[in-house]
C-alpha positions as CSV (number, residue, x, y, z in Angstrom):
1,M,-3.0,37.4,18.9
2,T,-1.1,34.2,18.0
3,F,-2.8,31.4,16.3
4,R,-1.0,28.1,15.8
5,F,-2.1,25.0,13.8
6,V,-0.6,21.9,12.2
7,H,-0.8,21.7,8.4
8,S,-0.8,18.3,6.9
9,S,-2.2,16.5,3.8
10,D,-2.1,13.3,1.7
11,L,-2.5,10.7,4.4
12,H,-3.9,8.3,1.8
13,L,-5.4,6.1,4.4
14,G,-6.0,2.6,3.1
15,K,-3.4,2.8,0.4
16,R,-2.8,-0.8,-0.8
17,F,0.9,-0.7,-1.7
18,G,0.4,-3.6,-4.1
19,R,3.9,-3.5,-5.5
20,F,5.2,-5.0,-2.3
21,S,4.6,-8.4,-0.8
22,G,4.4,-10.2,2.5
23,D,3.8,-8.1,5.7
24,L,5.2,-4.8,4.3
25,P,1.9,-3.5,2.8
26,G,0.1,-3.9,6.1
27,A,2.9,-2.3,8.0
28,L,2.9,0.7,5.6
29,R,-0.9,1.1,6.0
30,E,-0.6,0.9,9.7
31,A,2.1,3.6,9.7
32,R,-0.2,5.9,7.8
33,H,-3.0,5.4,10.3
34,A,-0.6,6.0,13.2
35,A,0.3,9.3,11.6
36,I,-3.1,10.7,12.9
37,G,-1.9,10.3,16.5
38,R,1.5,11.8,15.7
39,L,-0.1,14.9,14.2
40,A,-2.3,15.3,17.3
41,E,0.7,14.8,19.6
42,H,2.7,17.5,17.7
43,A,-0.2,19.9,17.9
44,R,-0.6,19.4,21.6
45,A,3.1,19.7,22.3
46,H,3.3,23.0,20.4
47,G,0.3,24.7,21.7
48,A,-1.9,24.2,18.7
49,A,-5.5,23.0,18.9
50,T,-6.2,22.5,15.1
51,V,-4.9,20.1,12.5
52,L,-5.7,21.1,8.9
53,L,-5.8,18.1,6.5
54,A,-5.4,19.5,3.0
55,G,-7.0,16.7,1.0
56,D,-6.5,13.0,0.2
57,T,-7.1,11.9,3.7
58,F,-8.3,8.7,2.1
59,D,-6.6,7.0,-0.8
60,T,-9.9,6.3,-2.7
61,E,-13.4,7.5,-2.9
62,T,-14.6,4.2,-1.5
63,P,-12.3,3.4,1.5
64,A,-13.0,0.2,3.4
65,P,-15.4,0.7,6.4
66,Q,-12.6,-0.2,8.8
67,V,-10.2,2.4,7.3
68,R,-12.8,5.1,7.6
69,R,-14.2,4.3,11.0
70,Q,-10.8,3.6,12.6
71,A,-9.5,6.9,11.3
72,L,-12.4,8.8,12.8
73,A,-12.1,6.9,16.0
74,E,-8.4,7.9,16.3
75,M,-9.2,11.5,15.6
76,G,-12.1,11.4,18.1
77,H,-9.7,10.0,20.8
78,H,-7.8,13.4,20.7
79,T,-10.8,15.4,22.0
80,D,-8.7,18.5,22.6
81,I,-7.6,18.7,18.9
82,R,-9.9,19.8,16.1
83,F,-9.3,18.0,12.8
84,V,-10.5,19.8,9.6
85,I,-10.7,17.4,6.6
86,L,-10.8,18.8,3.1
87,P,-11.8,16.6,0.1
88,G,-8.9,16.1,-2.3
89,N,-8.8,14.6,-5.8
90,H,-8.6,11.0,-4.4
91,D,-11.5,11.5,-2.1
92,S,-13.4,14.2,-3.8
93,L,-17.0,15.3,-3.2
94,Q,-18.0,13.2,-6.2
95,A,-17.9,10.4,-3.7
96,T,-21.3,11.4,-2.2
97,Q,-21.7,8.2,-0.2
98,L,-18.3,8.7,1.5
99,W,-19.0,12.3,2.6
100,T,-22.6,11.5,3.6
101,T,-21.2,8.7,5.8
102,L,-18.5,10.9,7.2
103,R,-21.0,13.5,8.2
104,A,-23.0,10.9,10.1
105,E,-20.0,9.3,11.8
106,A,-17.6,12.2,12.4
107,P,-17.0,12.9,16.1
108,Q,-17.5,16.4,17.5
109,N,-13.8,17.4,17.1
110,V,-13.8,16.6,13.3
111,S,-15.0,19.2,10.9
112,L,-15.6,18.5,7.2
113,A,-14.6,21.4,4.9
114,V,-17.0,20.5,2.1
115,E,-18.3,23.9,1.2
116,P,-16.5,26.9,-0.3
117,H,-17.6,29.1,2.6
118,A,-15.7,30.6,5.5
119,M,-15.3,28.5,8.6
120,E,-14.4,30.0,12.0
121,L,-11.4,28.3,13.6
122,A,-11.1,30.7,16.5
123,L,-12.1,34.2,17.4
124,G,-10.8,36.4,14.6
125,V,-9.5,33.4,12.6
126,L,-11.4,32.3,9.4
127,L,-10.7,29.3,7.2
128,F,-11.4,29.5,3.5
129,P,-11.6,25.9,2.1
130,A,-11.6,24.9,-1.6
131,P,-12.9,21.3,-1.6
132,C,-12.3,19.2,-4.7
133,T,-15.6,18.7,-6.3
134,T,-14.3,15.9,-8.7
135,R,-10.9,14.3,-9.4
136,R,-10.3,17.0,-12.0
137,A,-12.5,20.0,-11.5
138,G,-11.4,21.9,-14.6
139,R,-11.1,25.2,-12.8
140,D,-9.2,26.9,-10.0
141,L,-11.3,26.1,-7.0
142,T,-9.5,28.7,-4.9
143,E,-10.7,31.7,-7.0
144,W,-13.7,32.3,-4.7
145,M,-11.3,33.3,-1.8
146,D,-10.5,36.6,-3.5
147,G,-13.9,38.1,-2.9
148,A,-14.7,36.4,0.4
149,P,-15.3,39.1,3.0
150,S,-13.9,39.3,6.5
151,A,-13.6,41.9,9.3
152,D,-10.5,44.0,9.6
153,G,-7.7,42.3,11.5
154,T,-9.0,38.8,10.7
155,L,-6.5,36.0,10.1
156,R,-7.5,34.5,6.8
157,I,-6.3,31.0,6.1
158,G,-6.8,29.2,2.8
159,L,-7.0,25.4,2.5
160,A,-6.8,23.7,-0.9
161,H,-5.6,20.6,-2.8
162,G,-4.0,20.7,-6.3
163,A,-1.2,21.8,-8.4
164,V,0.1,25.4,-8.9
165,R,1.3,24.4,-12.3
166,S,0.2,21.8,-14.9
167,F,2.3,18.7,-15.4
168,S,-0.1,17.2,-17.9
169,E,0.2,17.4,-21.7
170,E,-3.6,17.0,-21.8
171,G,-6.2,19.6,-21.0
172,D,-5.8,23.3,-20.7
173,G,-4.6,23.6,-17.1
174,L,-7.7,25.5,-15.9
175,E,-7.7,23.6,-12.6
176,V,-4.2,24.9,-11.7
177,I,-4.2,27.0,-8.5
178,A,-3.0,30.5,-9.0
179,P,0.5,30.6,-7.5
180,D,-0.2,34.1,-6.1
181,R,-3.5,33.2,-4.6
182,A,-2.4,34.1,-1.1
183,R,-1.6,37.7,-2.2
184,R,-4.8,38.0,-4.3
185,A,-7.1,36.8,-1.5
186,G,-5.3,38.6,1.4
187,L,-4.5,35.3,3.0
188,S,-2.2,35.1,6.0
189,Y,-1.4,31.5,4.9
190,L,-2.5,29.1,2.1
191,A,-2.2,25.4,3.2
192,L,-1.9,23.2,0.1
193,G,-2.0,19.4,-0.4
194,D,-1.4,17.2,-3.4
195,W,2.4,17.3,-3.6
196,H,3.9,14.5,-1.4
197,G,7.1,16.4,-0.5
198,G,7.1,19.7,1.4
199,V,7.5,22.7,-0.8
200,E,7.5,26.5,0.0
201,M,5.9,28.3,-2.9
202,D,6.3,31.7,-1.2
203,P,6.4,32.8,2.5
204,R,2.6,32.4,2.8
205,T,2.0,29.4,0.5
206,R,3.3,25.9,1.3
207,Y,2.7,22.2,0.5
208,S,3.1,20.3,3.7
209,G,4.0,17.0,2.1
210,T,2.7,13.7,3.4
211,P,3.3,12.7,7.0
212,E,4.3,9.3,6.0
213,Q,6.3,8.7,2.8
214,D,4.8,6.4,0.2
215,R,7.2,6.5,-2.7
216,F,10.9,7.0,-3.6
217,K,10.1,10.2,-5.6
218,H,10.5,13.1,-3.3
219,G,13.5,12.3,-1.2
220,R,12.1,14.0,1.9
221,P,11.1,12.3,5.2
222,G,7.5,12.3,6.3
223,E,6.7,15.6,8.0
224,A,4.0,18.1,8.8
225,L,4.2,21.8,9.3
226,L,3.6,23.8,12.5
227,V,2.3,27.2,11.4
228,S,2.3,30.2,13.8
229,L,0.4,33.4,12.8
230,E,1.0,36.6,14.8
231,G,-1.3,38.8,12.8
232,P,-2.8,39.4,9.3
233,D,0.3,41.3,8.0
234,A,3.0,39.3,9.7
235,L,4.7,36.5,7.8
236,P,3.9,33.1,9.1
237,E,6.5,31.2,11.2
238,V,6.7,27.7,9.8
239,T,8.5,24.7,11.4
240,A,8.8,21.3,9.9
241,L,7.7,18.5,12.3
242,P,9.0,14.9,11.9
243,T,6.2,12.5,11.5
244,G,7.4,9.6,9.4
245,R,7.9,6.1,10.7
246,F,9.4,4.7,7.5
247,A,12.2,6.2,5.5
248,W,12.4,5.8,1.7
249,H,15.9,6.3,0.2
250,T,17.2,6.3,-3.4
251,L,21.0,5.7,-3.3
252,T,23.7,5.5,-5.9
253,L,26.8,3.3,-5.4
254,E,29.5,4.7,-7.7
255,L,32.4,2.3,-8.3
256,L,35.7,2.4,-10.1
257,N,37.7,-0.6,-11.1
258,G,39.7,-1.7,-8.1
259,D,37.3,-0.2,-5.5
260,D,36.2,-2.3,-2.6
261,A,32.5,-2.7,-3.6
262,V,31.4,-4.2,-0.3
263,A,33.0,-1.5,1.7
264,G,31.4,1.1,-0.5
265,L,28.0,-0.5,0.0
266,E,28.4,-0.6,3.8
267,A,29.4,3.1,3.9
268,L,26.2,3.9,2.0
269,L,23.7,1.9,4.1
270,P,22.0,3.4,7.2
271,E,23.0,2.2,10.6
272,A,21.8,-1.1,11.7
273,R,19.0,0.0,14.0
274,Q,17.4,2.2,11.3
275,R,17.2,-0.5,8.7
276,R,14.0,-2.2,9.8
277,Q,12.1,1.0,9.0
278,S,14.0,1.8,5.8
279,L,13.0,1.1,2.2
280,L,16.0,1.4,-0.1
281,R,16.5,1.5,-3.9
282,I,20.2,1.2,-4.7
283,A,21.6,1.7,-8.2
284,A,25.2,0.6,-8.8
285,T,27.1,2.5,-11.5
286,G,30.7,2.6,-12.8
287,R,33.0,-0.5,-13.3
288,A,33.8,-3.5,-11.2
289,R,35.8,-6.7,-11.6
290,L,33.8,-10.0,-11.7
291,A,35.0,-11.0,-8.2
292,D,34.0,-7.6,-6.8
293,R,30.6,-7.8,-8.5
294,T,30.0,-11.2,-7.1
295,A,31.0,-10.1,-3.6
296,L,28.7,-7.1,-3.9
297,S,25.7,-9.3,-5.0
298,E,26.4,-11.5,-1.9
299,A,26.6,-8.5,0.4
300,I,23.2,-7.2,-0.9
301,G,21.7,-10.6,-0.3
302,N,23.1,-10.7,3.2
303,A,21.8,-7.2,4.0
304,R,18.3,-7.5,2.5
305,P,16.7,-9.2,5.5
306,D,17.7,-6.2,7.7
307,F,15.5,-3.8,5.7
308,A,11.8,-3.4,5.2
309,Y,12.6,-3.4,1.5
310,L,15.8,-3.3,-0.5
311,D,15.9,-3.2,-4.3
312,F,19.3,-3.4,-6.1
313,D,19.9,-2.4,-9.7
314,D,23.3,-3.2,-11.2
315,Q,22.4,-2.6,-14.9
316,G,24.5,0.6,-14.8
317,L,27.6,-1.3,-13.6
318,A,30.0,-2.3,-16.3
319,T,32.0,-5.5,-15.9
320,E,35.8,-5.4,-16.0
321,C,37.2,-8.8,-16.9
322,E,40.6,-10.4,-17.7
323,A,41.4,-13.8,-19.0
324,G,42.2,-15.0,-15.5
325,D,38.7,-14.1,-14.4
326,L,37.2,-16.3,-17.1
327,D,39.5,-19.1,-16.2
328,R,37.8,-19.2,-12.8
329,I,34.6,-20.0,-14.6
330,D,36.1,-22.7,-16.8
331,R,39.2,-23.1,-19.0
332,A,37.3,-24.8,-21.8
333,G,33.9,-26.3,-22.6
334,A,30.4,-25.0,-22.7
335,L,30.7,-22.7,-19.7
336,R,33.8,-21.0,-21.1
337,E,32.2,-20.6,-24.5
338,A,29.2,-18.9,-22.8
339,A,31.5,-16.7,-20.7
340,D,33.5,-15.6,-23.8
341,A,30.2,-14.8,-25.6
342,L,28.8,-12.8,-22.8
343,L,32.0,-10.9,-22.4
344,A,32.1,-10.0,-26.1
345,E,28.4,-8.9,-25.9
346,S,29.1,-6.7,-22.9
347,A,31.9,-4.9,-24.7
348,D,30.1,-4.7,-28.1
349,T,29.5,-1.0,-28.8
350,A,27.2,-1.9,-31.7
351,R,24.7,-3.1,-29.0
352,S,22.6,-0.8,-26.9
353,A,23.7,0.1,-23.4
354,E,20.9,-1.9,-22.0
355,E,21.9,-5.0,-24.0
356,R,25.5,-4.6,-22.8
357,A,24.4,-4.2,-19.2
358,V,22.3,-7.4,-19.4
359,A,25.2,-9.3,-20.9
360,G,27.5,-8.0,-18.1
361,A,25.0,-8.9,-15.4
362,A,24.6,-12.4,-16.9
363,L,28.4,-12.9,-17.0
364,A,28.5,-11.9,-13.3
365,R,25.8,-14.4,-12.4
366,L,27.7,-17.1,-14.4
367,Y,30.8,-16.3,-12.5
368,A,29.0,-16.4,-9.1
369,Y,27.5,-19.8,-10.1
370,A,30.8,-21.2,-11.0
371,Q,32.4,-20.1,-7.7
372,A,29.5,-21.6,-5.8
373,M,29.9,-24.9,-7.6
374,N,33.7,-24.9,-7.1
375,P,34.5,-22.9,-3.9
């Protein structure tokens, strides 16, 4: 017997993305909603009839009615695919109104894994869910799986949301999922959610990651996992499926004095047709002449409209400067005095690295201003 399913988590439908402005937050929210259809399409294309959502389907315990109902409508549209929704820490069972409403509104192909009891996914296939009861339950909610009975030859699949190690300095870590839970409970596969980048804990235990990136942290594209189980004792065959519409990149532009900063930037950027769907955070490091730094700043400004979002940090870029460079600002007077002072501050080792970087950046802006005024 072969049983295939798609493992996903952390859709965070309705996430506000308040750090961004303009049309971008709406576009990012729409991409997360559209991930539902992409998951269904992947399942259909690979002969799977089930999508397991391992928690945080919604970003809050009180999602807006349109977020909730539009999500259920999209799932209900894919009548040949069964969606199983597990409460996570963001949409835990503590939100009784949410789960009461979901029970009333869910279409027939949507199952709510709200009880720590076995659920039949197919003949000979049982799902053992560990729904989050609160944001921090204070105990390992997967522990019950160890003693859960099943007939010989049954495929046992666990579904849970949470960490396998504690990253908090507070508390005693009792809520941490045992990293060997799959072995202890005789699971063929343990589908985890909470970590937004895909991680293999062991051959039978994985975090799927989010199907649509929502931060620069993980450095992995949006994806889901296709899981194929051949039998209780066989190791699962797991394949990553691309699901992301937007790509989030953290890039470093390393420069040495004399490097062509603009050419270095162009080599770093994605190709033109990918930029509209890209969010970039670029940090420049090393050293650059004032003219190169000015040209780099202009190139960033020219490129920014091509991208969904582009953030540029040049505080790690030291400024190389010679007398002739300052002459291009002014040979005397107040501007030259300001330039001399900023240059001295940028090279003053008695100051902090941050203070030197601020002075260097200010000198570069002054240089760019002077060139704009006197082209």
